[in-house]
MOPAC internal coordinates of N, CA, C and O (Angstrom, degrees):
PM7 1SCF
backbone

  N    0.0000 0     0.00 0     0.00 0    0    0    0
  C    1.4728 1     0.00 0     0.00 0    1    0    0
  C    1.5189 1   108.59 1     0.00 0    2    1    0
  O    1.2310 1   120.62 1   -53.91 1    3    2    1
  N    1.3196 1   116.42 1   126.09 1    3    2    1
  C    1.4534 1   120.01 1  -177.91 1    5    3    2
  C    1.5224 1   111.08 1  -151.03 1    6    5    3
  O    1.2310 1   121.19 1   -39.31 1    7    6    5
  N    1.3367 1   115.33 1   140.69 1    7    6    5
  C    1.4567 1   122.95 1   171.33 1    9    7    6
  C    1.5218 1   107.01 1  -123.46 1   10    9    7
  O    1.2310 1   120.77 1   -50.58 1   11   10    9
  N    1.3234 1   116.14 1   129.42 1   11   10    9
  C    1.4612 1   120.71 1  -177.46 1   13   11   10
  C    1.5191 1   109.14 1  -126.32 1   14   13   11
  O    1.2310 1   121.43 1   -59.66 1   15   14   13
  N    1.3352 1   114.87 1   120.34 1   15   14   13
  C    1.4583 1   120.24 1   178.97 1   17   15   14
  C    1.5228 1   110.53 1   -90.48 1   18   17   15
  O    1.2310 1   121.02 1   -30.10 1   19   18   17
  N    1.3222 1   115.66 1   149.90 1   19   18   17
  C    1.4635 1   121.54 1   174.83 1   21   19   18
  C    1.5197 1   108.57 1  -154.60 1   22   21   19
  O    1.2310 1   121.23 1   -11.53 1   23   22   21
  N    1.3421 1   115.26 1   168.47 1   23   22   21
  C    1.4562 1   120.05 1   174.70 1   25   23   22
  C    1.5177 1   115.28 1   103.99 1   26   25   23
  O    1.2310 1   120.30 1   176.48 1   27   26   25
  N    1.3219 1   117.04 1    -3.52 1   27   26   25
  C    1.4487 1   118.91 1   178.01 1   29   27   26
  C    1.5195 1   112.07 1   -71.43 1   30   29   27
  O    1.2310 1   121.35 1    -6.56 1   31   30   29
  N    1.3257 1   115.03 1   173.44 1   31   30   29
  C    1.4562 1   119.37 1   178.86 1   33   31   30
  C    1.5100 1   111.44 1   165.12 1   34   33   31
  O    1.2310 1   121.54 1    11.81 1   35   34   33
  N    1.3133 1   114.65 1  -168.19 1   35   34   33
  C    1.4727 1   122.27 1   178.81 1   37   35   34
  C    1.5212 1   108.61 1  -100.73 1   38   37   35
  O    1.2310 1   120.55 1   -50.87 1   39   38   37
  N    1.3059 1   116.54 1   129.13 1   39   38   37
  C    1.4621 1   121.35 1  -178.73 1   41   39   38
  C    1.5239 1   108.92 1  -141.86 1   42   41   39
  O    1.2310 1   121.00 1   -30.86 1   43   42   41
  N    1.3119 1   115.69 1   149.14 1   43   42   41
  C    1.4580 1   120.45 1   177.98 1   45   43   42
  C    1.5310 1   110.55 1   -77.21 1   46   45   43
  O    1.2310 1   120.13 1   -24.89 1   47   46   45
  N    1.3221 1   117.36 1   155.11 1   47   46   45
  C    1.4677 1   119.60 1   174.41 1   49   47   46
  C    1.5209 1   111.07 1   -53.72 1   50   49   47
  O    1.2310 1   121.51 1   -42.36 1   51   50   49
  N    1.3232 1   114.71 1   137.64 1   51   50   49
  C    1.4579 1   120.16 1  -176.05 1   53   51   50
  C    1.5084 1   114.03 1    89.97 1   54   53   51
  O    1.2310 1   120.52 1   169.95 1   55   54   53
  N    1.3163 1   116.62 1   -10.05 1   55   54   53
  C    1.4580 1   120.42 1  -179.08 1   57   55   54
  C    1.5179 1   113.16 1   -82.19 1   58   57   55
  O    1.2310 1   121.15 1     3.75 1   59   58   57
  N    1.3352 1   115.41 1  -176.25 1   59   58   57
  C    1.4635 1   122.02 1  -176.10 1   61   59   58
  C    1.5181 1   111.18 1  -132.53 1   62   61   59
  O    1.2310 1   121.44 1   -28.07 1   63   62   61
  N    1.3096 1   114.85 1   151.93 1   63   62   61
  C    1.4511 1   122.95 1   171.63 1   65   63   62
  C    1.5157 1   108.23 1  -143.72 1   66   65   63
  O    1.2310 1   120.63 1   -26.86 1   67   66   65
  N    1.3382 1   116.41 1   153.14 1   67   66   65
  C    1.4532 1   120.41 1   171.51 1   69   67   66
  C    1.5197 1   108.85 1  -121.81 1   70   69   67
  O    1.2310 1   121.05 1   -61.98 1   71   70   69
  N    1.3063 1   115.59 1   118.02 1   71   70   69
  C    1.4536 1   121.18 1   177.07 1   73   71   70
  C    1.5255 1   109.58 1   -91.17 1   74   73   71
  O    1.2310 1   121.24 1   -33.41 1   75   74   73
  N    1.3231 1   115.23 1   146.59 1   75   74   73
  C    1.4611 1   121.60 1   176.48 1   77   75   74
  C    1.5198 1   109.43 1  -121.52 1   78   77   75
  O    1.2310 1   121.25 1   -35.41 1   79   78   77
  N    1.3177 1   115.21 1   144.59 1   79   78   77
  C    1.4633 1   122.56 1   176.02 1   81   79   78
  C    1.5256 1   106.19 1  -126.08 1   82   81   79
  O    1.2310 1   120.66 1   -76.71 1   83   82   81
  N    1.3255 1   116.34 1   103.29 1   83   82   81
  C    1.4588 1   121.72 1  -177.11 1   85   83   82
  C    1.5229 1   110.26 1   -93.15 1   86   85   83
  O    1.2310 1   121.07 1   -52.58 1   87   86   85
  N    1.3266 1   115.55 1   127.42 1   87   86   85
  C    1.4634 1   121.44 1  -177.56 1   89   87   86
  C    1.5196 1   110.77 1  -102.85 1   90   89   87
  O    1.2310 1   121.16 1   -35.57 1   91   90   89
  N    1.3099 1   115.38 1   144.43 1   91   90   89
  C    1.4595 1   120.59 1   174.66 1   93   91   90
  C    1.5194 1   109.30 1  -147.60 1   94   93   91
  O    1.2310 1   121.34 1   -29.09 1   95   94   93
  N    1.3298 1   115.04 1   150.91 1   95   94   93
  C    1.4482 1   119.93 1   176.57 1   97   95   94
  C    1.5128 1   115.37 1    86.39 1   98   97   95
  O    1.2310 1   120.10 1  -177.28 1   99   98   97
  N    1.3221 1   117.41 1     2.72 1   99   98   97
  C    1.4604 1   119.91 1   177.25 1  101   99   98
  C    1.5221 1   108.80 1  -157.88 1  102  101   99
  O    1.2310 1   121.49 1   -13.25 1  103  102  101
  N    1.3418 1   114.75 1   166.75 1  103  102  101
  C    1.4571 1   121.52 1  -179.22 1  105  103  102
  C    1.5212 1   109.44 1   -85.01 1  106  105  103
  O    1.2310 1   120.64 1   -74.32 1  107  106  105
  N    1.3309 1   116.39 1   105.68 1  107  106  105
  C    1.4636 1   120.81 1  -175.73 1  109  107  106
  C    1.5281 1   111.80 1   -59.09 1  110  109  107
  O    1.2310 1   120.08 1   148.70 1  111  110  109
  N    1.3391 1   117.45 1   -31.30 1  111  110  109
  C    1.4690 1   121.31 1  -176.50 1  113  111  110
  C    1.5217 1   112.28 1   -56.18 1  114  113  111
  O    1.2310 1   120.66 1   151.02 1  115  114  113
  N    1.3202 1   116.34 1   -28.98 1  115  114  113
  C    1.4500 1   120.73 1  -171.33 1  117  115  114
  C    1.5203 1   113.86 1   -89.83 1  118  117  115
  O    1.2310 1   120.61 1  -177.90 1  119  118  117
  N    1.3376 1   116.43 1     2.10 1  119  118  117
  C    1.4591 1   119.16 1  -171.83 1  121  119  118
  C    1.5245 1   112.16 1  -127.00 1  122  121  119
  O    1.2310 1   121.59 1   -36.90 1  123  122  121
  N    1.3183 1   114.57 1   143.10 1  123  122  121
  C    1.4572 1   122.40 1   168.74 1  125  123  122
  C    1.5241 1   107.49 1   -80.72 1  126  125  123
  O    1.2310 1   120.69 1   -42.96 1  127  126  125
  N    1.3304 1   116.28 1   137.04 1  127  126  125
  C    1.4591 1   121.09 1  -178.08 1  129  127  126
  C    1.5313 1   109.70 1  -119.24 1  130  129  127
  O    1.2310 1   121.27 1   -46.07 1  131  130  129
  N    1.3015 1   115.18 1   133.93 1  131  130  129
  C    1.4557 1   120.18 1   179.10 1  133  131  130
  C    1.5183 1   112.07 1  -120.78 1  134  133  131
  O    1.2310 1   120.89 1   -30.45 1  135  134  133
  N    1.3086 1   115.91 1   149.55 1  135  134  133
  C    1.4635 1   122.87 1   170.94 1  137  135  134
  C    1.5218 1   107.45 1  -107.31 1  138  137  135
  O    1.2310 1   120.97 1   -45.09 1  139  138  137
  N    1.3027 1   115.75 1   134.91 1  139  138  137
  C    1.4581 1   123.07 1  -179.62 1  141  139  138
  C    1.5274 1   108.48 1  -131.00 1  142  141  139
  O    1.2310 1   120.93 1   -17.48 1  143  142  141
  N    1.3048 1   115.83 1   162.52 1  143  142  141
  C    1.4621 1   118.79 1   176.53 1  145  143  142
  C    1.5169 1   110.15 1  -144.24 1  146  145  143
  O    1.2310 1   121.52 1   -25.79 1  147  146  145
  N    1.3058 1   114.70 1   154.21 1  147  146  145
  C    1.4547 1   120.64 1   176.87 1  149  147  146
  C    1.5069 1   109.37 1  -141.40 1  150  149  147
  O    1.2310 1   121.33 1   -60.89 1  151  150  149
  N    1.3169 1   115.06 1   119.11 1  151  150  149
  C    1.4641 1   121.86 1   176.82 1  153  151  150
  C    1.5284 1   108.67 1   -93.58 1  154  153  151
  O    1.2310 1   120.16 1   -23.28 1  155  154  153
  N    1.3287 1   117.30 1   156.72 1  155  154  153
  C    1.4630 1   120.49 1   179.77 1  157  155  154
  C    1.5251 1   111.49 1   -55.24 1  158  157  155
  O    1.2310 1   120.39 1   -50.76 1  159  158  157
  N    1.3118 1   116.87 1   129.24 1  159  158  157
  C    1.4540 1   121.50 1   177.82 1  161  159  158
  C    1.5151 1   115.11 1    77.82 1  162  161  159
  O    1.2310 1   120.43 1  -176.21 1  163  162  161
  N    1.3222 1   116.78 1     3.79 1  163  162  161
  C    1.4633 1   120.00 1  -178.75 1  165  163  162
  C    1.5216 1   110.33 1  -120.03 1  166  165  163
  O    1.2310 1   121.30 1   -19.41 1  167  166  165
  N    1.3230 1   115.12 1   160.59 1  167  166  165
  C    1.4439 1   119.65 1   176.58 1  169  167  166
  C    1.5245 1   110.53 1   -76.71 1  170  169  167
  O    1.2310 1   121.47 1   -24.53 1  171  170  169
  N    1.3100 1   114.79 1   155.47 1  171  170  169
  C    1.4534 1   119.62 1   174.67 1  173  171  170
  C    1.5260 1   109.58 1   -64.80 1  174  173  171
  O    1.2310 1   120.58 1   -38.41 1  175  174  173
  N    1.3200 1   116.51 1   141.59 1  175  174  173
  C    1.4548 1   120.24 1   177.92 1  177  175  174
  C    1.5277 1   110.77 1  -133.02 1  178  177  175
  O    1.2310 1   121.33 1   -32.09 1  179  178  177
  N    1.2998 1   115.06 1   147.91 1  179  178  177
  C    1.4626 1   120.33 1   175.83 1  181  179  178
  C    1.5169 1   109.58 1   -77.01 1  182  181  179
  O    1.2310 1   120.66 1   -49.06 1  183  182  181
  N    1.3088 1   116.34 1   130.94 1  183  182  181
  C    1.4680 1   122.61 1  -178.33 1  185  183  182
  C    1.5225 1   110.79 1   -99.83 1  186  185  183
  O    1.2310 1   121.03 1   128.94 1  187  186  185
  N    1.3335 1   115.64 1   -51.06 1  187  186  185
  C    1.4494 1   119.67 1  -177.22 1  189  187  186
  C    1.5188 1   108.82 1  -159.01 1  190  189  187
  O    1.2310 1   121.68 1   -23.41 1  191  190  189
  N    1.3381 1   114.40 1   156.59 1  191  190  189
  C    1.4601 1   119.83 1  -176.78 1  193  191  190
  C    1.5141 1   109.19 1  -148.80 1  194  193  191
  O    1.2310 1   120.83 1   -36.53 1  195  194  193
  N    1.3398 1   116.02 1   143.47 1  195  194  193
  C    1.4524 1   120.56 1   178.46 1  197  195  194
  C    1.5200 1   107.96 1  -127.10 1  198  197  195
  O    1.2310 1   121.10 1   -51.56 1  199  198  197
  N    1.3245 1   115.49 1   128.44 1  199  198  197
  C    1.4531 1   120.76 1  -173.71 1  201  199  198
  C    1.5167 1   113.02 1   -76.77 1  202  201  199
  O    1.2310 1   122.08 1   -23.99 1  203  202  201
  N    1.3280 1   113.63 1   156.01 1  203  202  201
  C    1.4557 1   121.22 1  -176.06 1  205  203  202
  C    1.5143 1   113.51 1   -76.26 1  206  205  203
  O    1.2310 1   119.45 1   147.85 1  207  206  205
  N    1.2972 1   118.66 1   -32.15 1  207  206  205
  C    1.4609 1   119.83 1  -169.83 1  209  207  206
  C    1.5232 1   112.71 1   -87.89 1  210  209  207
  O    1.2310 1   120.72 1   124.64 1  211  210  209
  N    1.3294 1   116.23 1   -55.36 1  211  210  209
  C    1.4568 1   119.73 1  -174.50 1  213  211  210
  C    1.5206 1   113.36 1  -111.99 1  214  213  211
  O    1.2310 1   120.21 1  -178.10 1  215  214  213
  N    1.3175 1   117.21 1     1.90 1  215  214  213
  C    1.4654 1   120.14 1   179.18 1  217  215  214
  C    1.5148 1   113.85 1    71.85 1  218  217  215
  O    1.2310 1   120.22 1  -167.35 1  219  218  217
  N    1.3371 1   117.19 1    12.65 1  219  218  217
  C    1.4578 1   118.87 1   177.86 1  221  219  218
  C    1.5185 1   109.54 1   -66.58 1  222  221  219
  O    1.2310 1   121.05 1   -22.81 1  223  222  221
  N    1.3126 1   115.59 1   157.19 1  223  222  221
  C    1.4619 1   120.43 1  -171.03 1  225  223  222
  C    1.5240 1   111.79 1  -129.20 1  226  225  223
  O    1.2310 1   121.65 1   -16.32 1  227  226  225
  N    1.2968 1   114.45 1   163.68 1  227  226  225
  C    1.4597 1   121.61 1   174.93 1  229  227  226
  C    1.5208 1   107.87 1  -146.06 1  230  229  227
  O    1.2310 1   121.01 1   -27.87 1  231  230  229
  N    1.3205 1   115.68 1   152.13 1  231  230  229
  C    1.4514 1   121.46 1  -178.12 1  233  231  230
  C    1.5247 1   110.00 1  -138.64 1  234  233  231
  O    1.2310 1   121.10 1   -29.57 1  235  234  233
  N    1.3149 1   115.50 1   150.43 1  235  234  233
  C    1.4404 1   118.08 1   169.36 1  237  235  234
  C    1.5264 1   108.55 1   -73.22 1  238  237  235
  O    1.2310 1   120.65 1   -28.79 1  239  238  237
  N    1.3174 1   116.37 1   151.21 1  239  238  237
  C    1.4681 1   119.54 1  -171.39 1  241  239  238
  C    1.5210 1   113.68 1   -57.42 1  242  241  239
  O    1.2310 1   119.82 1   144.73 1  243  242  241
  N    1.3038 1   117.95 1   -35.27 1  243  242  241
  C    1.4648 1   120.85 1  -173.49 1  245  243  242
  C    1.5290 1   113.75 1   -68.92 1  246  245  243
  O    1.2310 1   119.90 1   165.44 1  247  246  245
  N    1.3360 1   117.79 1   -14.56 1  247  246  245
  C    1.4709 1   119.43 1  -178.30 1  249  247  246
  C    1.5261 1   112.65 1  -114.99 1  250  249  247
  O    1.2310 1   120.28 1   176.74 1  251  250  249
  N    1.3278 1   117.08 1    -3.26 1  251  250  249
  C    1.4635 1   119.78 1  -179.56 1  253  251  250
  C    1.5181 1   110.34 1   -59.04 1  254  253  251
  O    1.2310 1   120.94 1   -45.28 1  255  254  253
  N    1.3298 1   115.80 1   134.72 1  255  254  253
  C    1.4514 1   121.10 1  -178.75 1  257  255  254
  C    1.5084 1   114.09 1    85.52 1  258  257  255
  O    1.2310 1   120.02 1   169.64 1  259  258  257
  N    1.3433 1   117.57 1   -10.36 1  259  258  257
  C    1.4727 1   121.33 1   179.70 1  261  259  258
  C    1.5198 1   112.00 1  -116.60 1  262  261  259
  O    1.2310 1   120.14 1   144.45 1  263  262  261
  N    1.3089 1   117.34 1   -35.55 1  263  262  261
  C    1.4662 1   121.81 1  -177.64 1  265  263  262
  C    1.5242 1   109.66 1  -107.25 1  266  265  263
  O    1.2310 1   120.96 1   -32.50 1  267  266  265
  N    1.3328 1   115.76 1   147.50 1  267  266  265
  C    1.4541 1   122.08 1   176.00 1  269  267  266
  C    1.5179 1   109.37 1  -135.42 1  270  269  267
  O    1.2310 1   120.83 1   -54.15 1  271  270  269
  N    1.3343 1   116.02 1   125.85 1  271  270  269
  C    1.4560 1   120.61 1   176.69 1  273  271  270
  C    1.5256 1   108.74 1  -100.47 1  274  273  271
  O    1.2310 1   120.94 1   -36.06 1  275  274  273
  N    1.3233 1   115.81 1   143.94 1  275  274  273
  C    1.4591 1   120.60 1   178.17 1  277  275  274
  C    1.5226 1   108.57 1  -150.44 1  278  277  275
  O    1.2310 1   121.18 1   -16.01 1  279  278  277
  N    1.3241 1   115.34 1   163.99 1  279  278  277
  C    1.4513 1   118.47 1   178.79 1  281  279  278
  C    1.5152 1   110.04 1  -137.49 1  282  281  279
  O    1.2310 1   120.86 1   -33.73 1  283  282  281
  N    1.3191 1   115.97 1   146.27 1  283  282  281
  C    1.4507 1   123.68 1   174.51 1  285  283  282
  C    1.5258 1   105.46 1  -125.10 1  286  285  283
  O    1.2310 1   121.08 1   -85.08 1  287  286  285
  N    1.3297 1   115.53 1    94.92 1  287  286  285
  C    1.4665 1   119.54 1  -175.11 1  289  287  286
  C    1.5301 1   112.05 1   -64.53 1  290  289  287
  O    1.2310 1   120.64 1   148.90 1  291  290  289
  N    1.3261 1   116.38 1   -31.10 1  291  290  289
  C    1.4654 1   119.57 1   178.76 1  293  291  290
  C    1.5263 1   111.04 1   -64.89 1  294  293  291
  O    1.2310 1   120.60 1   143.52 1  295  294  293
  N    1.3256 1   116.46 1   -36.48 1  295  294  293
  C    1.4687 1   121.21 1   178.60 1  297  295  294
  C    1.5248 1   111.22 1   -91.09 1  298  297  295
  O    1.2310 1   120.50 1   177.76 1  299  298  297
  N    1.3271 1   116.64 1    -2.24 1  299  298  297
  C    1.4663 1   122.40 1   179.82 1  301  299  298
  C    1.5311 1   110.86 1    55.03 1  302  301  299
  O    1.2310 1   121.45 1  -134.90 1  303  302  301
  N    1.3192 1   114.84 1    45.10 1  303  302  301
  C    1.4559 1   120.07 1  -176.73 1  305  303  302
  C    1.5206 1   110.59 1  -138.72 1  306  305  303
  O    1.2310 1   121.26 1   -39.46 1  307  306  305
  N    1.3146 1   115.19 1   140.54 1  307  306  305
  C    1.4599 1   122.79 1   172.52 1  309  307  306
  C    1.5126 1   107.80 1  -114.75 1  310  309  307
  O    1.2310 1   120.80 1   -42.58 1  311  310  309
  N    1.3230 1   116.08 1   137.42 1  311  310  309
  C    1.4637 1   121.53 1  -175.74 1  313  311  310
  C    1.5262 1   110.49 1  -115.17 1  314  313  311
  O    1.2310 1   121.66 1   -26.64 1  315  314  313
  N    1.3180 1   114.43 1   153.36 1  315  314  313
  C    1.4639 1   120.84 1   170.85 1  317  315  314
  C    1.5268 1   106.72 1  -131.20 1  318  317  315
  O    1.2310 1   121.31 1   -75.44 1  319  318  317
  N    1.3249 1   115.10 1   104.56 1  319  318  317
  C    1.4687 1   120.63 1   176.36 1  321  319  318
  C    1.5168 1   108.20 1   -85.28 1  322  321  319
  O    1.2310 1   120.73 1   -58.25 1  323  322  321
  N    1.3135 1   116.21 1   121.75 1  323  322  321
  C    1.4616 1   121.52 1  -176.71 1  325  323  322
  C    1.5186 1   109.46 1  -117.22 1  326  325  323
  O    1.2310 1   120.59 1   -64.15 1  327  326  325
  N    1.3144 1   116.47 1   115.85 1  327  326  325
  C    1.4570 1   122.52 1  -179.81 1  329  327  326
  C    1.5252 1   110.20 1  -115.09 1  330  329  327
  O    1.2310 1   121.22 1   -18.56 1  331  330  329
  N    1.3268 1   115.28 1   161.44 1  331  330  329
  C    1.4608 1   121.22 1   178.64 1  333  331  330
  C    1.5330 1   111.11 1    48.67 1  334  333  331
  O    1.2310 1   121.81 1  -129.05 1  335  334  333
  N    1.3128 1   114.15 1    50.95 1  335  334  333
  C    1.4610 1   119.27 1  -176.60 1  337  335  334
  C    1.5150 1   111.95 1   -65.59 1  338  337  335
  O    1.2310 1   121.62 1   -33.22 1  339  338  337
  N    1.3215 1   114.50 1   146.78 1  339  338  337
  C    1.4585 1   121.85 1  -178.68 1  341  339  338
  C    1.5319 1   109.20 1  -122.45 1  342  341  339
  O    1.2310 1   120.22 1   -22.71 1  343  342  341
  N    1.3257 1   117.18 1   157.29 1  343  342  341
  C    1.4723 1   119.11 1   178.52 1  345  343  342
  C    1.5306 1   112.77 1   -54.66 1  346  345  343
  O    1.2310 1   119.85 1   147.79 1  347  346  345
  N    1.3317 1   117.90 1   -32.21 1  347  346  345
  C    1.4618 1   120.97 1   179.16 1  349  347  346
  C    1.5231 1   112.70 1   -67.71 1  350  349  347
  O    1.2310 1   119.93 1   167.82 1  351  350  349
  N    1.3233 1   117.74 1   -12.18 1  351  350  349
  C    1.4679 1   120.96 1   176.51 1  353  351  350
  C    1.5267 1   112.09 1   -81.50 1  354  353  351
  O    1.2310 1   120.33 1   173.23 1  355  354  353
  N    1.3062 1   116.97 1    -6.77 1  355  354  353
  C    1.4618 1   120.62 1   179.62 1  357  355  354
  C    1.5190 1   110.69 1   -62.56 1  358  357  355
  O    1.2310 1   120.94 1   -55.66 1  359  358  357
  N    1.3298 1   115.82 1   124.34 1  359  358  357
  C    1.4640 1   121.36 1  -176.86 1  361  359  358
  C    1.5235 1   108.59 1  -179.12 1  362  361  359
  O    1.2310 1   121.56 1    -9.18 1  363  362  361
  N    1.3151 1   114.62 1   170.82 1  363  362  361
  C    1.4577 1   120.05 1   166.17 1  365  363  362
  C    1.5283 1   106.79 1   -89.05 1  366  365  363
  O    1.2310 1   121.06 1   -50.79 1  367  366  365
  N    1.3228 1   115.57 1   129.21 1  367  366  365
  C    1.4590 1   121.58 1  -177.57 1  369  367  366
  C    1.5288 1   109.38 1  -104.38 1  370  369  367
  O    1.2310 1   121.54 1   -46.40 1  371  370  369
  N    1.3213 1   114.65 1   133.60 1  371  370  369
  C    1.4548 1   121.77 1  -178.44 1  373  371  370
  C    1.5298 1   109.74 1  -124.74 1  374  373  371
  O    1.2310 1   120.89 1   -28.73 1  375  374  373
  N    1.3227 1   115.91 1   151.27 1  375  374  373
  C    1.4550 1   119.40 1   168.27 1  377  375  374
  C    1.5292 1   108.16 1  -117.43 1  378  377  375
  O    1.2310 1   121.71 1   -23.89 1  379  378  377
  N    1.3191 1   114.34 1   156.11 1  379  378  377
  C    1.4565 1   121.06 1  -178.42 1  381  379  378
  C    1.5225 1   108.38 1  -155.10 1  382  381  379
  O    1.2310 1   120.23 1   -13.67 1  383  382  381
  N    1.3252 1   117.16 1   166.33 1  383  382  381
  C    1.4575 1   120.95 1  -177.84 1  385  383  382
  C    1.5107 1   110.59 1  -118.15 1  386  385  383
  O    1.2310 1   121.47 1   -24.89 1  387  386  385
  N    1.3265 1   114.80 1   155.11 1  387  386  385
  C    1.4590 1   121.02 1   179.61 1  389  387  386
  C    1.5149 1   109.59 1  -144.76 1  390  389  387
  O    1.2310 1   121.11 1   -31.49 1  391  390  389
  N    1.3348 1   115.49 1   148.51 1  391  390  389
  C    1.4521 1   120.69 1   173.88 1  393  391  390
  C    1.5328 1   110.45 1   -81.65 1  394  393  391
  O    1.2310 1   120.20 1   166.80 1  395  394  393
  N    1.3240 1   117.23 1   -13.20 1  395  394  393
  C    1.4520 1   121.42 1  -177.76 1  397  395  394
  C    1.5129 1   112.21 1   -88.19 1  398  397  395
  O    1.2310 1   121.33 1    15.87 1  399  398  397
  N    1.3372 1   115.06 1  -164.13 1  399  398  397
  C    1.4569 1   121.61 1   178.98 1  401  399  398
  C    1.5214 1   110.09 1  -137.28 1  402  401  399
  O    1.2310 1   121.29 1    -4.93 1  403  402  401
  N    1.3228 1   115.13 1   175.07 1  403  402  401
  C    1.4604 1   120.06 1  -179.21 1  405  403  402
  C    1.5275 1   112.58 1   -74.12 1  406  405  403
  O    1.2310 1   119.93 1   177.48 1  407  406  405
  N    1.3318 1   117.74 1    -2.52 1  407  406  405
  C    1.4787 1   119.18 1   175.26 1  409  407  406
  C    1.5209 1   110.28 1   -62.35 1  410  409  407
  O    1.2310 1   120.82 1   155.76 1  411  410  409
  N    1.3101 1   116.03 1   -24.24 1  411  410  409
  C    1.4642 1   120.53 1   174.65 1  413  411  410
  C    1.5136 1   108.19 1   -94.07 1  414  413  411
  O    1.2310 1   119.41 1   -71.67 1  415  414  413
  N    1.3391 1   118.74 1   108.33 1  415  414  413
  C    1.4715 1   120.45 1  -177.46 1  417  415  414
  C    1.5226 1   113.85 1   -62.84 1  418  417  415
  O    1.2310 1   120.71 1   168.51 1  419  418  417
  N    1.3275 1   116.24 1   -11.49 1  419  418  417
  C    1.4650 1   119.27 1   178.00 1  421  419  418
  C    1.5199 1   112.01 1   -66.27 1  422  421  419
  O    1.2310 1   120.89 1   171.64 1  423  422  421
  N    1.3262 1   115.90 1    -8.36 1  423  422  421
  C    1.4733 1   117.82 1   179.55 1  425  423  422
  C    1.5215 1   110.30 1   -58.93 1  426  425  423
  O    1.2310 1   120.90 1   148.73 1  427  426  425
  N    1.3569 1   115.89 1   -31.27 1  427  426  425
  C    1.4586 1   118.74 1  -177.11 1  429  427  426
  C    1.5298 1   112.02 1   -66.69 1  430  429  427
  O    1.2310 1   120.37 1   161.15 1  431  430  429
  N    1.3250 1   116.89 1   -18.85 1  431  430  429
  C    1.4617 1   120.06 1   175.74 1  433  431  430
  C    1.5261 1   110.36 1   -92.93 1  434  433  431
  O    1.2310 1   120.46 1  -179.24 1  435  434  433
  N    1.3165 1   116.72 1     0.76 1  435  434  433
  C    1.4546 1   120.35 1  -179.06 1  437  435  434
  C    1.5035 1   114.45 1    86.26 1  438  437  435
  O    1.2310 1   120.34 1  -171.19 1  439  438  437
  N    1.3288 1   116.96 1     8.81 1  439  438  437
  C    1.4671 1   121.01 1  -178.51 1  441  439  438
  C    1.5281 1   110.29 1   -61.48 1  442  441  439
  O    1.2310 1   120.90 1   -51.68 1  443  442  441
  N    1.2918 1   115.88 1   128.32 1  443  442  441
  C    1.4527 1   121.16 1   177.30 1  445  443  442
  C    1.5113 1   115.03 1    83.99 1  446  445  443
  O    1.2310 1   119.98 1  -179.01 1  447  446  445
  N    1.3164 1   117.65 1     0.99 1  447  446  445
  C    1.4670 1   120.47 1  -178.93 1  449  447  446
  C    1.5241 1   111.04 1   -96.64 1  450  449  447
  O    1.2310 1   121.50 1   -34.37 1  451  450  449
  N    1.3315 1   114.73 1   145.63 1  451  450  449
  C    1.4516 1   120.14 1   178.46 1  453  451  450
  C    1.5084 1   110.13 1  -150.51 1  454  453  451
  O    1.2310 1   121.29 1     7.07 1  455  454  453
  N    1.3040 1   115.13 1  -172.93 1  455  454  453
  C    1.4710 1   122.88 1  -178.45 1  457  455  454
  C    1.5223 1   110.85 1    55.77 1  458  457  455
  O    1.2310 1   120.71 1  -133.56 1  459  458  457
  N    1.2996 1   116.25 1    46.44 1  459  458  457
  C    1.4600 1   121.64 1  -176.69 1  461  459  458
  C    1.5276 1   111.08 1   -64.13 1  462  461  459
  O    1.2310 1   121.76 1   -38.60 1  463  462  461
  N    1.3358 1   114.24 1   141.40 1  463  462  461
  C    1.4517 1   119.53 1   174.18 1  465  463  462
  C    1.5180 1   110.87 1   -77.02 1  466  465  463
  O    1.2310 1   121.01 1     1.79 1  467  466  465
  N    1.3249 1   115.67 1  -178.21 1  467  466  465
  C    1.4677 1   120.57 1  -176.68 1  469  467  466
  C    1.5223 1   111.81 1   -85.28 1  470  469  467
  O    1.2310 1   119.94 1   165.69 1  471  470  469
  N    1.3094 1   117.72 1   -14.31 1  471  470  469
  C    1.4503 1   122.31 1   177.46 1  473  471  470
  C    1.5160 1   113.86 1    94.00 1  474  473  471
  O    1.2310 1   121.12 1   -23.62 1  475  474  473
  N    1.3134 1   115.46 1   156.38 1  475  474  473
  C    1.4630 1   122.73 1   175.29 1  477  475  474
  C    1.5259 1   108.17 1  -136.23 1  478  477  475
  O    1.2310 1   121.09 1   -46.39 1  479  478  477
  N    1.3272 1   115.52 1   133.61 1  479  478  477
  C    1.4673 1   120.72 1  -174.75 1  481  479  478
  C    1.5184 1   110.78 1   -81.03 1  482  481  479
  O    1.2310 1   121.03 1   -48.94 1  483  482  481
  N    1.3253 1   115.64 1   131.06 1  483  482  481
  C    1.4521 1   122.56 1   172.19 1  485  483  482
  C    1.5207 1   107.84 1  -118.38 1  486  485  483
  O    1.2310 1   120.92 1   -57.43 1  487  486  485
  N    1.3299 1   115.84 1   122.57 1  487  486  485
  C    1.4551 1   121.33 1   179.21 1  489  487  486
  C    1.5174 1   108.88 1  -123.09 1  490  489  487
  O    1.2310 1   120.77 1   -56.88 1  491  490  489
  N    1.3219 1   116.13 1   123.12 1  491  490  489
  C    1.4563 1   121.93 1   179.72 1  493  491  490
  C    1.5247 1   107.53 1  -112.46 1  494  493  491
  O    1.2310 1   121.26 1   -70.36 1  495  494  493
  N    1.3117 1   115.19 1   109.64 1  495  494  493
  C    1.4563 1   119.74 1  -174.74 1  497  495  494
  C    1.5159 1   110.01 1  -158.18 1  498  497  495
  O    1.2310 1   121.15 1   -32.79 1  499  498  497
  N    1.3267 1   115.41 1   147.21 1  499  498  497
  C    1.4608 1   120.05 1   175.04 1  501  499  498
  C    1.5245 1   110.31 1   -92.35 1  502  501  499
  O    1.2310 1   120.10 1   180.00 1  503  502  501

């Protein structure tokens, strides 16, 4: 079982990036996938999550309207499209899987998530 993040980098404020979370060793269709981030000196926070059954999504308030999560089960990949990036978005971004759904708001704390990837650095700076 493995999740591998990619797509991070350095971008100017207002720019865009698309992160990918590639799954292997398990059936992605059966799992809820979340994106999380951790900035230096801060706690990890849930950014966005996409449910396993109906593909419904949830976002933390600070990224609503700017980030979009999607999944392509055939490609075994979950994406996070990030637009209008801000310096506060700078962090290491991780993806992880859960047997639960976003109906439990504890997902934003990472409750029930496992198989964490190694992370990809996103830096927003001019």
